[in-house]
C-alpha positions as a Markdown table, in Angstrom:
| # | Residue | x | y | z |
|---|---|---|---|---|
| 1 | Unk | -8.3 | 16.1 | -16.5 |
| 2 | Unk | -6.0 | 17.9 | -14.2 |
| 3 | Unk | -2.6 | 19.5 | -14.8 |
| 4 | Unk | -0.9 | 16.4 | -13.4 |
| 5 | Unk | -2.8 | 14.2 | -15.8 |
| 6 | Unk | -4.9 | 12.8 | -12.9 |
| 7 | Unk | -1.9 | 11.1 | -11.3 |
| 8 | Unk | -2.2 | 12.8 | -7.9 |
| 9 | Unk | -5.9 | 12.0 | -7.7 |
| 10 | Unk | -5.4 | 8.4 | -8.8 |
| 11 | Unk | -2.6 | 7.9 | -6.3 |
| 12 | Unk | -4.6 | 9.3 | -3.5 |
| 13 | Unk | -7.5 | 7.0 | -4.5 |
| 14 | Unk | -5.2 | 3.9 | -4.7 |
| 15 | Unk | -3.7 | 4.6 | -1.3 |
| 16 | Unk | -7.2 | 4.9 | 0.3 |
| 17 | Unk | -8.3 | 1.6 | -1.4 |
| 18 | Unk | -5.1 | -0.2 | -0.3 |
| 19 | Unk | -5.5 | 1.1 | 3.2 |
| 20 | Unk | -9.0 | -0.3 | 3.2 |
| 21 | Unk | -7.7 | -3.7 | 2.3 |
| 22 | Unk | -4.9 | -3.4 | 4.9 |
| 23 | Unk | -7.5 | -2.6 | 7.6 |
| 24 | Unk | -9.7 | -5.5 | 6.5 |
| 25 | Unk | -6.7 | -7.8 | 7.1 |
| 26 | Unk | -6.0 | -6.4 | 10.5 |
| 27 | Unk | -6.9 | -9.7 | 12.2 |
| 28 | Unk | -4.2 | -11.4 | 10.1 |
| 29 | Unk | -1.6 | -8.8 | 11.1 |
| 30 | Unk | -2.4 | -9.4 | 14.8 |
| 31 | Unk | -2.5 | -13.2 | 14.6 |
| 32 | Unk | 0.6 | -14.5 | 16.4 |
| 33 | Unk | 0.2 | -18.0 | 14.8 |
| 34 | Unk | 1.0 | -16.6 | 11.3 |
| 35 | Unk | 4.7 | -16.1 | 10.6 |
| 36 | Unk | 6.1 | -12.8 | 9.5 |
| 37 | Unk | 7.1 | -14.2 | 6.1 |
| 38 | Unk | 3.5 | -15.3 | 5.4 |
| 39 | Unk | 2.2 | -11.9 | 6.5 |
| 40 | Unk | 4.6 | -10.1 | 4.1 |
| 41 | Unk | 3.5 | -12.4 | 1.4 |
| 42 | Unk | -0.1 | -11.6 | 2.1 |
| 43 | Unk | 0.7 | -7.9 | 2.1 |
| 44 | Unk | 2.5 | -8.1 | -1.2 |
| 45 | Unk | -0.2 | -10.1 | -3.0 |
| 46 | Unk | -3.3 | -8.3 | -1.5 |
| 47 | Unk | -2.4 | -4.8 | -0.4 |
| 48 | Unk | 0.4 | -4.0 | -2.9 |
| 49 | Unk | -1.6 | -5.3 | -5.9 |
| 50 | Unk | -4.5 | -2.9 | -5.0 |
| 51 | Unk | -2.0 | 0.0 | -4.4 |
| 52 | Unk | -0.1 | -0.5 | -7.7 |
| 53 | Unk | -3.1 | -1.3 | -10.0 |
| 54 | Unk | -2.7 | 0.6 | -13.3 |
| 55 | Unk | 0.5 | 2.3 | -12.0 |
| 56 | Unk | 2.0 | 2.0 | -15.5 |
| 57 | Unk | -0.1 | 4.9 | -16.5 |
| 58 | Unk | 1.1 | 7.2 | -13.8 |
| 59 | Unk | 3.6 | 10.0 | -14.4 |
| 60 | Unk | 6.4 | 8.8 | -12.1 |
| 61 | Unk | 8.2 | 11.5 | -10.1 |
| 62 | Unk | 10.2 | 11.5 | -6.9 |
| 63 | Unk | 7.2 | 12.8 | -5.1 |
| 64 | Unk | 5.0 | 9.9 | -6.3 |
| 65 | Unk | 7.6 | 7.3 | -5.4 |
| 66 | Unk | 8.0 | 8.9 | -2.0 |
| 67 | Unk | 4.3 | 8.8 | -1.2 |
| 68 | Unk | 4.0 | 5.2 | -2.2 |
| 69 | Unk | 7.1 | 4.2 | -0.2 |
| 70 | Unk | 5.8 | 6.1 | 2.9 |
| 71 | Unk | 2.5 | 4.1 | 2.7 |
| 72 | Unk | 4.3 | 0.8 | 2.2 |
| 73 | Unk | 6.7 | 1.5 | 5.1 |
| 74 | Unk | 3.9 | 2.5 | 7.4 |
| 75 | Unk | 2.1 | -0.8 | 6.6 |
| 76 | Unk | 5.2 | -2.9 | 7.1 |
| 77 | Unk | 5.9 | -1.2 | 10.4 |
| 78 | Unk | 2.4 | -2.1 | 11.6 |
| 79 | Unk | 2.8 | -5.7 | 10.4 |
| 80 | Unk | 6.1 | -6.1 | 12.1 |
| 81 | Unk | 4.9 | -4.3 | 15.2 |
| 82 | Unk | 7.7 | -1.7 | 15.0 |
| 83 | Unk | 6.9 | 1.5 | 16.9 |
């Protein structure tokens, strides 16, 4: 058990796992025949669910929220092809 109650380690692990799911779905993100709405829906159901699994046990701070939001924004920019 760490000083932060394991929150930082768990968040880092969740981000890595969610990133793995995001990378596996890369063919979906590049597919031009799938609408952006469907891609967002897939992102919310597959990637976000992995990212936020057991988040109710985390100690929520501004830093934690910021790290999660940075990851989500990065993924959404890739999906929408915003550079």
